[in-house]
N, C-alpha and C positions, 0 to 999 in steps of 0.2 A: 480157578477165579476169575481168570481171562475169558474161559467158557462160558461161565455165569453170567459176566458183566457186559461180554458182546450181544448176547440174547434179551436182556432183562430192564426194565424202565419202573425207574421208583417217582411215582407221583406224592409229591410232599403235600400236606394238606395244612389245618389250621398251626398258626404262626403263634400259638400260645404255648407254656409248659403242660398243659394237661395234652396238648395233639404230637408232644415228641418227650417220650417217655426216655427216661434214664434209671439205670440202676448201679447200686452200689459192688464194688467190686466183692464184696462180702459175701452179696446172693450170688454172684457169677462165680467165684469157689466153691459154694455149697453146691448148686447144681449144676456147674458144668465141670468140673475137676476132672472126669474122665472123658470131656469131650473132645478140649482140642491136641488129646495124644490120639486121637482117634484118626483128625484130619492133618496130623503130620505135624503138628504149630508147638509152639511153646507157649507155655500160658504167658509170657509178655507177647508174645506174637497175638496172641488171638485176643489177648487186653488191648492191645494197638491199634486193631484195625475197627473197633468203635468208639476208642477214647475220645473223650469230651472234659474239656477242663473249666474247672471254677476256681472260683476266687477259694473253696475250702479242700479244693482238691478233684483228682479226675474221676467220673463215672462212666460206663458203658450206655455210650445213647443207640436207639433204636436208627434213630435217623439217620445219624454219622454212620451206623452199619450199613445203612439202607444207601446213602451215597458213596458209599466206597466199594459197595459189592457192585453197583450196577453202572453200565455203560450211559445211559440217558437217563436224564430227571427232568422233572418238570414240575410248576407250579399250577394253580388251576384255573387262574384269572392273570392280566398281564402284569396289575398292582402286586398281586401275592408273586410272583414270577420276581417281579423285583424285590421285594422285600425277604425272598428266598434268600435273591441273591447274599443279600445285605448279610444275614441272618447265618448262614451259612459259608461268608467267607471266608473265616480262619481254616478254613478246612484247604483254601487255595492259596496261600500267605504268598504277596506280591502280585495276585491276578485282581486288577479290577472290577470293583464291585458287577460293574455292569457288562464284563465278561466272565464271571464265574459261571461256568456250565450249567444252567437250569433255567428251563425254558419255561413257556409256560403253554396250556390250552386250557381257554375257559370253559368250566362246566356248561352244560344244557341239560334241559327236561328230554323225558319219553313225553312228544306233544299229546299226542291221543291216550298216552294215561292221564293228562291233565285238562286238557279243554272241555267244558259243560257241556254235555250232548244238545242244546240249544243253540249253541254256538256253534259248533259243530255242525248241525244242520244251515245255520245263516253261511259258514263258510263255505259248503257245498252249494249254499244256492249263489254266492256271488266272487267263490275263489274258484267251484269246478266242482265234481264230486271224485277227482283224483288229486284234489288239492293235499292231503297226507302225503302224498308222492312225491310230492315237491317242496316240503316245507322249509327247506332251506335255501330257495331260490328266493333273494329279494323282489325280484320285479313279479313273482305272484304275489306278495305283502299288498305291495302296491294299489291291486282292487281294493285293498279295504277300502281305501279312500272314498270307493264308488257306492259303499254301502249304505241307505238310508238314515238319517240320524236319527228316525223315528221308529225303525224296525231296530237297528243296535239296542238304541234307549231302553227299548221295550221286552227285549231279551235280558238285559238286564235288570231291568224290575223286576220280572220274572223271578231270575236266579236268586234277587235280594230276598224276593218272600219267600220262597224256598229256604234262603238261611234263615231267616228270622224267625219261620214255623220249627226247624230243625234246632236253632237256640231256644226256644220256649221249653218244644220237648225235654232238649237235654239238661235244662237249669229247675224244671219241676224233677227230674228224676234224679239233680243232685241233693235238693231240699225235701223232697222225701226222706234221701237217707237221714237227713240229718233232723227228721219229725217235727220239721216246719208245719203251722197250721193252716186254717183253711186259705185263711184271709191274704196270706203269705204267699200261698198256691196262686190264688187268682189274681196275685200282683205278675204274674209271667205270660199271663196270657196277653197282657197288654203293652208287655214290655218291647221295647226295641220301635220304633215311631220307623217304617219304611220309606216314607219323605226326609227323614234327616240324615244328613251328613256319619257315615257307616264306615268307620277307619278298622282294618285290623292288622293284629298283631301276632302271628302265629309260630314259634319255632320253640328249637332247645334256649331253655331259661340256664346260660350259658352266663357270667358274669360279663362278658366282654361285650356282650349283646346289649346291654342296657337297659333291658325291658321296663326300668321303671323310668329311664330319662325325662319322659312326659309329663311327670310329677315332680318334677325338681320344686315349682313352683306354683302351690296347689291353689293359692287364692286365683293367681294369674289362671291356671286350666279351668277353674271353677266359672270365673266370667266366659271364657270361650266357650264350654259343652251347657252352660245352660242359659245360652242367650235365648229368649224366646222366639225370638224371629228369627235365628239360623241355629237351631241346637246341633249338635255334636254327639256320634254315641261311639265308644271304640271297643271292640271285643278282643280279647284275651287268649290266648291257649299255647300249652306247649308244656314242656316235661323237665325236671333240672335231673342228671344223674344222680342216683340214691347217693353217692358217697359225696357229691356237692354241694354244703353245707349255705355256701354263699349265696348259689344259684335258687335252692328249697329256702331261702328268706328273703328272696325278691319274689316267690309265686306267693307266700306268706304276704308281702306287704300287699301285691297287687289285689290281691282278695280281700283284705282287709280294707282297705280305699274301695273296691268295689259296693261292699257294705254300708258303707258308711253313709251318713242322709247328704253329702252335698253329690255324691254323686252315684247313688244308688238307681237302677235301672238303665244308666248312662255309662257306666263301665261295669264289662261283662267280663267275669274269667270263667273258661268252659274247662273242667276238666278231663281227664283220661284223652287229652290229645293224640288223634291217631289217623291214619290216611285217609278215611272215612270224611271224618270231620275237616280234615285238609281241605279237602276237593269244594266240600260246602264253601266254605272262607273264601279260598283263591278266587273264586265264582262269584259270589254276592257281594262280599263289602264293597264300596265306593273307592278307597285307596290304600295301598298299601303301605303299611308303615316299617321302615328297617333304619336302626341307629345303632350302629356295632361302634366300638372305639376304634376309630382308623388309624394304623392298616392293620387291625385284627381279624378282619373277617377275609378267609379266603378266596370264597366266592359266593354261597350264598345260593340258594337258587327258588325259595320260597316266593319274591319276589320276581321272579323270570315267569312262573307259573302265574300270578298275578297278572301281569302283563299282558300274558297270551289271551288270559281272559276280558283282555278292556280294562282292567284297572290302572292306573296312574301308580308311580311309586313317588313315596315320600324317603328318600334315604340318604343318610350320609355317602358321598363317595368314596366308597371302599367296594373291594370285591368285583363281583360282573356291574355294578350300577355306573362305576368308576367308568367303563367302558359304554354303558347304553344310555347313559345320560346325555340327553342332547339339547335341553330347554325348552320341547315341544312334548315331552313324554312322559313330564311328570317332576318334583321337586328336589331339589337337592340341599340336605341340612348341614350347616356350615361351612368352612374351608376347605381346599383341597391342600392340608396341610396336617403337619403333627404337631402334638404337646408335649411336653415334658412333663407337664404337672397334669394330672387326671381330674383334678378338682376345675380347675380351668378350663378344660376340655371341654367339659359336663357342663359348665355354665356357658360358655360359648353358643355349645352346639342347642342345647335346650333352649335359651332365647331366639336361637334359629329357628328352631321348631317353632316356637308360640309365634314369632312373626311371619312364618310363612302362611301358617293356620288362621293368621288374623288378618292377613294382608294380599294373599293369593289365591288359597286354596279354597276357604270357606266364600270368600264374595265370588270365585268362579264357579261354585258347584250351585251355589242358589241365582245365581244371572238365569232368567228366562228369557226368553222370545215373550213377550205376554202379548204383544200385540197380533200376533199368529199362529205359533203353535204349541210354546209354553214352553218348548223344550230347552235344556241346558247346551245350547248350540256350543259354547267356548269348552264347556266339560268334555261333553261328545270329541271333541278335535282331538283333546288330550288323551283319549281314549282309543280313537283310533291311529295315532300315533305311537299308542303303546305298544298296541299288536302290531302293527306294519315296523315297526323299528326293530322289537327286540324277538317278535317269533320266529324271524330266519335264520339270524344268528344263534342266536341261546339256545339250540334243541342239541338233543343230543345224533340225530342224524349229522348236522354239521359236526360234532364234536368227534363221532367214531371215524368220519372220514378223515379228519385232522391228525388224530392218532397212527389212524390206519399208515396215511400216508408219509407221515414225518418221522412216524419212530416204529410201530410193527413191523413193516415192510423191510425199510432197512435194517432193521437188526434180526429180521429175521435172516437177512442175506447176510449178515455180517455172523450172527449164530453158525450158517450151514459153512460160512468160510472156513471156520477157525476148527471146526469139526471135523472138517478132511484130513485123509491120512492119519486117522488114530491120533486125531488132535495135534498134528506135526505144527502148523502155526500156532495153535494156541500155546504151546511150547517154547519155541521160538522165539513170541512175544512175551512170554514171562521172564525167558532167560535175558531178550533185550533191557526189558526193565530194569531185572535185576543187577546189570550191567550199569544201565544209566542212574540207577539211583547211588552206588556203590562208589562212582566217582565223579558225581556230579560239584560235590565238595572242591573238586581240584577246578573246577571250572572259572578260568578269569576272562572279564572283557574290559577291552579298552578301546574308548571311542576319540575319533577327531573331525571336527567339525565346526560350521561358525556355532558360537555361544550366544551371539546376542547382537542387535541391528536390525535395520529394518530393509524389507523387502518390497519391491513393487511387485503386482501384481503379472506373473510371465515369468519374475526371475525364480530360480530355485538353489537349492542348497545341496553341495556336496557334502556326504558322509561318509565315513569308511568306520570300517570296525575289526579291531582282531581277536580273535576267538583262542584262548590255549586250554588244554586238557589232557589230562590222561585217561587212555583207553576209550576216547569220545572220537568218530571221524564226522567230517561238514557230512555226510548223509545220515547220522544222525540229530543233527542239528536243524532247527529252523530260527535264522536272524531278522528280526524285523524292524524296522524302523516307525517308530510308534510317536503321533502327534493331537495334537488337540488343542482346543482351544481354554485359554485361561486368563484371569483379571488380574489374579493375584499371584501366578506363578505355583501357588499350592493343588487350587482345585481346577480339576480338568475335567472339560466337558467334550460331545461329542467326538471322542477319541477315533480314531483311523490307523490302521498299520498298513506297512507297505512292506513284503518280501525285498530284503537286503539278497547281491547278488555274491555266490562263491566266486573267489577269482583265482585264488591258487595259496599254496603253502611256503608262507617263510622259510629265510634259512634257521630262527630260532624255535621251529616248528609251530607255529600257533598261524592258525587259518584268518586269511583275509577276506570281506566283506565290504562291496560297496552298495551306496542307495543312493537314490537323489531325492527331496522332498520339494516340492511345487507347489504352494498351498494356490487352491484354486478360488479362493475370497477373502477378503481382506479381515482385518481385527487380528488381537493380539493371542498368538500361538506358542506352544513349547513342544518339545520332544526329547526322543530319548530315543535307545537301543536296547531290545530286548534280545535272549535268546531262551529259546524253548525246547523240550526234546521233540523227536519230529520221528514218526514212524505210520507206515501207511494204515496199519492196522490200530492205531488210536481210534478212540471212540471220537476224537476232538483234540486240538492241541493244547487245551489246558487240562486233557488227561491227569496225567501224574502229578498235576501241582509245583510242577518246578517252573521256575523261572529266575533268571538272572540279567538284572538291570545294570546300565548304567549312561 
């Protein structure tokens, strides 16, 4: 385990049950009954390494298995990292959720695979012919602001016309298969107005992505979309997993609405979603829509592809958009909060979406400089900011650099270290962990220090701690003075830890530690002392998930 963990990273994904498989012990017994013996493990040991307890009993969890057999772990956006730390905190009991060892590296896109050819040509003119070699450098993308509005808008309109032509061809193919008559087929030649606001929604039709949220109030949506002076069109595309019946029901609902009299020609559903279709959509629609149930979106990348091509996003502040949104590159649906009642969340988010469309998005899109160029300058400013702010950070170039420096190189080095001398260090670490695990319950902690009162800035609190344990030495331990801000004595924020110094062994065999707490700012503070296992080869101080508090 130590050899594998030292050089292994686990990247967790969607924080919903479908993304975290679990299996009954009966299935594990059926297919792995000869496996644990080959590993030198008992059945109980084999099951324990992936044990995930539920109200109805334990299961064998794939995510639990991966978290326990790897040395480093990460989510795929900052918010997803925080969600994952809370979600899997039970594997590190006694560890504050903010300190659970699950980091994050936000997903990005392969820029050259998703930039439209016409946009690429524009970038070569204004960013430089070698712009793709510097794609993760923010200073490069500041030059986007220098692109003339007229040129950027013309490139966008060109891609929009290409998308509309593509959609008309695909719709003909879809309805030929259904045996539509000549009258209906002729209708597709006129479908989609290149001058009307065109919204794109294309992704997996998983239920948490809420493809049909915009249809929650059909009467209000009908008024929005059918305004003759400021019409709106929406293209949907995507697939559901073959076994996902609720996801397939969402597709059926979108298709049914697209065929209704009120939305025919305004709501489009494209079948057989694939990469080719995605390239047309992320480069040709005006606005990219994304409305998952917060915080269930691990990252999401379709909006990154759209932003690269100058499309502002209109999205719930989840996944990557929680990091990207700055108020000038798109719009945020709803609030940065979580709801306990999904129906209330749907209602709140749909109202927010309708309000954004009516009060901000549609007026901005249709605002034109009629006295001069006739261009939608304010909308184009959103387009430029979408490119400038999103392209450098949400790229695989930045992402791979982060993985390399923060995980791959350190783990390669750690793996090489434990493999030396026929895995001598790995064996020693495993034996050390086994000793600590065996005797941890014998560890007792006693603390002396000021319990309550007021401090002036500059004053300090002296804290002493005594640790008593069997077969565990001071070299095996890290003792920390931990403090943070708290208004109620329960919820602690901005938590910080100060190592306490080992002084000596008392006559009764306990180890004495001393520390000093000197707050640097005013406010209500609480503090405590904790003891953790300590070894130079641990992946982190919470590697073993053992902690004792006082």
